[in-house]
C-alpha positions as CSV (number, residue, x, y, z in Angstrom):
1,X,177.0,161.7,292.6
2,X,175.0,159.6,289.7
3,X,171.7,161.1,288.5
4,X,169.6,159.1,285.8
5,X,166.9,160.0,283.7
6,X,163.5,157.2,282.6
7,X,161.6,158.5,279.8
8,X,158.4,156.7,278.2
9,X,155.2,157.3,275.7
10,X,152.7,156.2,275.0
11,X,149.1,156.8,273.0
12,X,145.8,155.5,273.6
13,X,142.8,155.8,272.1
14,X,140.2,157.9,274.0
15,X,138.9,160.7,275.3
16,X,142.2,162.8,278.0
17,X,139.0,163.8,280.1
18,X,138.9,160.4,280.6
19,X,142.2,159.4,280.7
20,X,142.9,162.4,283.3
21,X,140.5,161.2,285.1
22,X,141.6,156.7,285.5
23,X,145.6,158.1,286.3
24,X,144.6,160.9,288.3
25,X,143.2,158.4,291.3
26,X,145.5,157.2,293.5
27,X,143.1,154.2,293.4
28,X,144.3,152.7,290.4
29,X,148.0,152.8,291.5
30,X,148.3,149.7,292.7
31,X,145.9,148.9,289.2
32,X,149.3,150.0,286.9
33,X,151.6,148.7,289.3
34,X,153.1,144.7,289.0
35,X,151.6,142.6,292.0
36,X,156.3,142.3,292.0
37,X,155.6,144.5,293.7
38,X,153.5,143.9,296.7
39,X,152.5,147.3,296.5
40,X,150.2,148.7,298.4
41,X,148.8,152.6,299.1
42,X,148.8,153.1,303.4
43,X,147.2,155.9,303.3
44,X,143.7,155.8,304.2
45,X,140.7,158.4,303.2
46,X,141.5,159.5,300.1
47,X,140.2,161.2,297.4
48,X,139.4,160.2,293.6
49,X,141.8,162.3,292.8
50,X,144.5,164.4,293.8
51,X,146.3,167.8,294.4
52,X,148.5,169.9,295.0
53,X,150.2,169.2,298.3
54,X,149.0,165.3,299.0
55,X,150.9,163.2,300.6
56,X,150.9,159.5,299.9
57,X,152.1,157.1,301.9
58,X,152.5,153.6,299.9
59,X,153.9,149.5,300.7
60,X,156.1,148.3,298.3
61,X,159.0,145.8,298.0
62,X,160.2,146.3,294.6
63,X,164.0,143.8,295.4
64,X,164.0,140.6,297.8
65,X,160.8,141.7,298.9
66,X,162.5,143.3,301.4
67,X,158.7,145.9,302.6
68,X,159.9,149.7,302.8
69,X,157.4,152.2,302.9
70,X,157.4,155.1,300.6
71,X,155.5,158.5,300.5
72,X,155.5,161.5,297.5
73,X,154.1,164.8,297.6
74,X,152.3,165.8,295.2
75,X,153.9,168.8,294.1
76,X,152.6,170.4,290.7
77,X,149.0,169.8,288.7
78,X,147.7,171.6,285.6
79,X,144.2,169.7,285.2
80,X,144.2,167.8,281.9
81,X,148.8,167.9,281.2
82,X,150.7,167.5,283.5
83,X,151.1,166.2,287.2
84,X,154.5,165.8,289.0
85,X,155.3,163.5,292.0
86,X,158.3,163.7,294.7
87,X,160.0,161.4,296.8
88,X,159.7,162.3,300.5
89,X,160.5,159.0,302.2
90,X,161.7,156.3,300.4
91,X,164.2,154.3,298.6
92,X,165.6,156.7,296.7
93,X,167.8,159.5,297.2
94,X,165.9,161.8,295.0
95,X,162.5,161.0,292.6
96,X,161.1,163.4,290.2
97,X,158.7,162.0,288.4
98,X,157.1,163.7,285.5
99,X,153.3,162.9,284.3
100,X,152.1,164.1,280.8
101,X,148.8,164.2,278.4
102,X,148.4,165.5,275.2
103,X,145.5,164.8,273.2
104,X,146.1,163.9,270.0
105,X,143.7,164.1,266.8
106,X,143.5,160.2,268.4
107,X,144.0,159.9,270.9
108,X,146.3,160.8,274.1
109,X,150.3,161.3,273.6
110,X,151.4,159.9,277.7
111,X,154.5,161.0,278.9
112,X,156.4,159.7,281.9
113,X,159.7,161.1,283.0
114,X,161.4,160.0,286.3
115,X,164.0,161.6,287.4
116,X,166.3,159.7,290.4
117,X,169.7,159.1,292.0
118,X,170.0,156.3,293.8
119,X,171.0,155.9,296.7
120,X,174.9,154.6,298.4
121,X,177.4,156.8,295.8
122,X,179.3,154.4,293.1
123,X,176.5,150.9,295.1
124,X,174.2,153.1,293.8
125,X,175.5,153.6,290.4
126,X,176.1,150.0,290.5
127,X,172.4,148.7,291.5
128,X,170.8,151.0,288.6
129,X,173.0,149.0,286.2
130,X,172.0,146.2,287.9
131,X,168.6,146.4,288.8
132,X,167.6,149.5,289.6
133,X,167.1,150.8,285.5
134,X,165.1,147.0,284.2
135,X,162.8,147.4,287.1
136,X,161.6,150.5,286.0
137,X,161.0,149.0,282.7
138,X,159.9,146.2,283.8
139,X,157.1,148.8,285.8
140,X,156.2,150.7,282.9
141,X,156.1,148.3,280.6
142,X,153.3,146.7,283.5
143,X,152.4,150.1,283.1
144,X,151.5,150.1,279.3
145,X,150.1,146.9,278.8
146,X,147.4,147.5,281.4
147,X,146.3,151.4,280.2
148,X,146.4,149.4,277.0
149,X,144.4,146.4,277.9
150,X,141.6,149.2,279.4
151,X,141.5,151.8,277.0
152,X,143.2,150.0,273.7
153,X,146.6,151.9,271.7
154,X,150.2,150.9,271.1
């Protein structure tokens, strides 16, 4: 059973409150996801901020433009510090995404840790080497560029 972690850090100028408000608004998920993912939120009537227990449904087409349903639950929240989303329905055997924010002297350090298991055992390991890891890098590279455009930083 293959298990992987992906980690990314980004520094953004601005206040912790401002950056938290942006990333904690589910409506901004589409703004920070590459168009190539075919990402759309299908949940209706979402509030402007997430909360523990919140379920968010998406349509996403990460591979060969084949659409799939992905449902995540916000499982943990500590305001202005971190939140966690976990896949409940979707393409992975397991997906656990931790989002951390930390005020620094000149802005905010944002850290993401994604722990995941691809489906299909041995084939999943191959898919991770050939496709999944690279796709995660592309998604987070895109997100970093969008956030840099919005907030500045590195």
